[in-house]
C-alpha positions as CSV (number, residue, x, y, z in Angstrom):
1,M,87.6,118.7,102.6
2,R,87.7,119.1,106.3
3,Q,89.4,116.2,108.0
4,K,88.4,114.5,111.2
5,T,90.7,114.7,114.2
6,G,93.4,112.0,114.1
7,T,93.0,111.5,110.3
8,K,94.7,112.6,107.2
9,T,94.1,112.2,103.5
10,N,96.6,110.3,101.5
11,P,97.6,111.4,97.9
12,A,95.0,109.0,96.5
13,G,92.3,111.1,98.2
14,V,91.5,108.4,100.8
15,E,91.1,109.6,104.3
16,H,92.8,107.3,106.9
17,K,93.6,107.3,110.5
18,V,97.0,108.4,111.7
19,P,98.4,105.1,112.5
20,T,98.1,104.1,116.2
21,T,97.2,100.4,115.8
22,A,99.2,97.8,114.0
23,A,99.0,94.3,112.7
24,L,102.0,92.1,112.0
25,Y,102.1,89.7,109.0
26,M,104.7,87.0,109.0
27,R,105.2,84.2,106.5
28,V,107.6,81.4,105.9
29,S,107.3,78.8,103.1
30,D,108.6,75.8,105.0
31,P,107.7,74.5,108.6
32,K,111.5,74.1,109.1
33,Q,111.8,77.9,109.0
34,E,111.2,80.2,111.9
35,L,108.6,82.8,112.0
36,A,110.2,84.0,115.3
37,N,113.1,85.4,113.3
38,Q,110.8,88.2,111.9
39,R,108.8,89.0,115.0
40,P,111.4,91.0,117.1
41,V,112.1,93.4,114.1
42,L,108.4,94.0,113.4
43,E,107.7,94.5,117.1
44,R,110.6,97.0,117.4
45,I,109.2,99.0,114.4
46,C,105.8,99.3,116.1
47,R,107.4,100.2,119.5
48,E,109.6,102.9,118.0
49,R,106.6,104.5,116.2
50,G,104.3,104.2,119.1
51,W,101.9,101.7,117.5
52,K,99.9,99.2,119.6
53,I,100.0,95.8,118.0
54,V,96.4,94.5,118.0
55,D,96.7,91.5,115.7
56,T,99.3,89.1,114.3
57,Y,98.9,87.0,111.2
58,E,101.2,84.0,110.6
59,D,101.3,81.7,107.6
60,V,103.5,78.7,106.9
61,E,102.6,78.5,103.2
62,S,104.1,79.3,99.8
63,G,103.9,83.0,98.9
64,K,102.8,81.9,95.4
65,L,99.4,81.1,96.9
66,G,96.7,83.7,97.0
67,P,94.3,84.4,99.9
68,E,92.5,81.2,99.1
69,G,95.6,79.2,100.0
70,R,96.8,81.3,102.9
71,P,94.1,81.5,105.6
72,E,95.9,84.1,107.7
73,F,96.7,86.2,104.6
74,A,93.0,86.2,103.8
75,R,92.1,87.1,107.3
76,M,94.6,89.9,107.3
77,L,93.2,91.4,104.1
78,A,89.6,91.2,105.4
79,D,90.5,92.7,108.7
80,G,92.5,95.5,107.0
81,E,89.6,96.3,104.8
82,A,87.3,96.3,107.8
83,G,89.5,98.9,109.6
84,K,90.5,96.7,112.4
85,W,93.9,98.3,112.6
86,S,95.6,101.3,110.9
87,V,99.0,100.0,109.7
88,L,100.3,96.6,108.5
89,V,103.9,95.8,109.2
90,F,105.6,92.9,107.4
91,W,109.2,91.6,107.0
92,A,109.6,92.1,103.2
93,L,107.5,92.2,100.1
94,D,108.4,88.7,99.2
95,R,107.0,87.6,102.6
96,L,103.7,89.3,101.8
97,S,103.3,87.8,98.4
98,R,105.3,86.0,95.6
99,Q,102.5,86.2,93.0
100,G,104.1,88.8,90.8
101,A,104.3,92.6,90.9
102,F,100.8,93.3,89.6
103,V,99.0,91.0,92.1
104,T,101.2,92.0,95.0
105,L,100.8,95.7,94.4
106,G,97.1,95.0,94.1
107,Y,97.0,93.7,97.6
108,L,98.7,96.9,98.8
109,D,96.3,99.0,96.8
110,R,93.4,97.2,98.5
111,L,94.8,98.1,101.9
112,T,95.5,101.7,100.8
113,R,91.9,102.2,99.6
114,A,90.7,100.9,103.0
115,G,92.8,103.6,104.6
116,V,95.5,101.3,105.9
117,Q,99.1,102.1,105.7
118,Y,101.9,99.6,105.4
119,V,105.6,99.3,106.3
120,S,108.2,96.8,105.1
121,A,110.9,96.1,107.6
122,Q,113.5,95.3,104.9
123,E,112.5,97.7,102.2
124,P,112.5,101.3,103.6
125,F,110.9,102.7,100.4
126,L,107.8,100.5,101.1
127,D,106.5,102.7,103.8
128,S,103.2,104.3,102.7
129,G,103.5,106.9,105.6
130,G,107.1,107.7,104.9
131,P,108.9,110.1,102.4
132,F,108.2,107.7,99.4
133,G,104.5,107.2,100.3
134,E,103.2,109.4,97.6
135,V,105.4,107.7,95.0
136,I,104.3,104.2,96.1
137,L,100.6,105.3,95.9
138,A,101.1,106.8,92.4
139,L,102.8,103.5,91.5
140,L,99.9,101.5,92.9
141,A,97.4,103.6,90.9
142,C,99.4,103.1,87.7
143,V,99.7,99.4,88.3
144,A,95.9,99.0,89.0
145,R,95.2,100.9,85.8
146,L,97.5,98.7,83.8
147,E,96.0,95.6,85.3
148,R,92.5,96.8,84.4
149,E,93.6,97.4,80.8
150,R,95.3,94.0,80.6
151,H,92.2,92.3,81.9
152,S,90.1,94.2,79.4
153,E,92.4,93.2,76.6
154,R,92.4,89.5,77.6
155,T,88.6,89.6,77.7
156,K,88.3,91.1,74.3
157,A,90.9,88.6,72.9
158,G,88.9,85.7,74.4
159,I,85.6,87.0,72.9
160,A,87.3,87.5,69.5
161,H,88.8,84.0,69.6
162,R,85.4,82.4,70.5
163,R,83.8,84.4,67.7
164,S,86.4,83.2,65.2
165,K,85.7,79.6,66.3
166,G,81.9,80.2,65.9
167,T,81.1,79.6,69.5
C-alpha cells in the first residue's frame, strides 16, 4: 500500500498522520483537586515533540463514569474519531478511565482505529508511537477480541437462561 505524504501505517494496518497536532485530556475526581497540576507536564511533552496543542479537554468527574457521565471525555472521543487532532496526551491511564482494563483499552482501541496516537505522561510504555507501540496495539487487538467473545458468551448465556424459564 502506498502511503500519503505525512502518514504512516500502524501495525494494525490503520493509516494515520504523523502526529503534528495534539489534544490534552485532564481529569480529577474532586473539585478540590487541581487540573493545573497536570497541564505543564502535558504541554512540555507536546513542546518537546513539536506538536501543536489544538484542543484541551478537562473533566472534574469520577473516572468510573463512561462518556455519558463525562461530557469532555465524550467530546474528546468524538473529536478523536473525527480526526480533529493526531495525538492524545494524558496524565496517566487512571486519569483517562477507571472503568477496568477492557473498557479502558477499548477507548484506546477506538482512537487507534481512527488513526489517533496517544501518550501517557506517567506511563512511558503507553506511547503508541514509541518503541512499545506495536506491543500496545497487539494487546489492544487481543483485548478487543476477548471482549467480543465475552459479550457473545454473555448473550448466549442470557438466551439459554430465558429459554430454560420458558420466556
